[in-house]
N, C-alpha and C positions, 0 to 999 in steps of 0.2 A: 467616742473613744471610751472604753471601759476604765474605770478607776480601780486600782488594785487594793484589796482589803489588807494586803501585806505592807503597804506603803507606811513608813514611819514605825514599823513594829520592831521591838527589840529582838535580838538574836543571841544565841550562845553557841559555843563551839564544843563539839564533843570529840575528844581524843587529842593526843599530843601533849597533854599536861600530866604531870605526876599525880597519881591518885585518881585519875579519871576511871570511871567505871568501864568495863569492857563489853557491855552489852552490844555495842555496834562494831566490835572488832571485825567480825566476818564481813559485814557490809563495807567497811572501809577498805579492807583487803580486796574484796571483789571489785571495787571501783578504783583501786590503786590510789587511795587517799589517805593521808595521815590524819585528817581532821574532817568533820562534817559540820556545816553551819545549819543550825536549826532556828526556826522562828519560835519565840515565846508564845504560848497560848494566849489568844486575845481575851481581854476582859471587857465584854460589851455590856453597856447598860441597857436595860429595856426602855423602850420609848415611854416617856412620862406622859401623864394625862394631858398636859398642855399641847405637846406635839401631836398626840393622838387626835385631838380636837381639830388641829390645823390640817390633818391629812384626810383625804378621801379614801375610803376603803371599798374595794371591790370584793364582793363576796363570791366565793368559788366553792363548789361542792366536789370533793375529792371522788375520782372515779377510777375504775380499772385502767391500769397502764399509765396513770399520771406520774410525773416526776417533777420535783421542784425546778430543775433546769429547764423543763419544757414550759412551765408556768412563767418563768423569768424571761424566756425568750418571747413568749407570746405577749406579756404585759409590758415588759421593759425593752424589748428589742435586743436583749443580750442575755444569754443563758448563764453568764458568770455571776449574775446577781441573785442566783437561787438561794443563797444564804440569807438575804434580807427577808424573803418570805418565810424560811424556816424559823429565823429568830423572832420575827414579828408574831408568829403563831405559837411560839414556845414548843415547837416540835423540831428537834435539831436534824433529823433525817427523814427521808421518804418512809422508811419503815415505821416511823411513829404515826403515820397517817393511815386511817382506815376508810374504806369506801363509805361514802355518806358524811364524812367529817366536813364541817364548814370552816373553811379557811378565809382569812382576810388578806387581800393583796393591798399593801399600803401604796397610795399614789399621792403626789407625783414623786417619781423616783429621785429627783434632785434634792427635795426636802429631807427625805430619809438619809440620803448620802451625806448631806450637810450636817445633820444631827450627829452622824458617826464620824465626822471630820474628813470627809473625802471630797 
């Protein structure tokens, strides 16, 4: 079973309070909501050298048609862990990867998840 990267994350509510910015007013109205609950942006620390030494790294060469979710499905058995590969390689989206880039897939998954508190 996949562990959610949103578990334990702080949230805030947009709308319904005096002085709230109205950037989401149209969205709230279209969804018939007075307020929208948002997750606070995660602040993830980069794996330290001690952890990197304990992990195995599978080297992967980025090629045409690759996507992080496809790599996560292949190496971890679950596409929802795409963000681990992105974060570990300091390339936040697929668009940051170029054909021929060498990526490192951290293994095993349970160690990296434990490091991030999942």
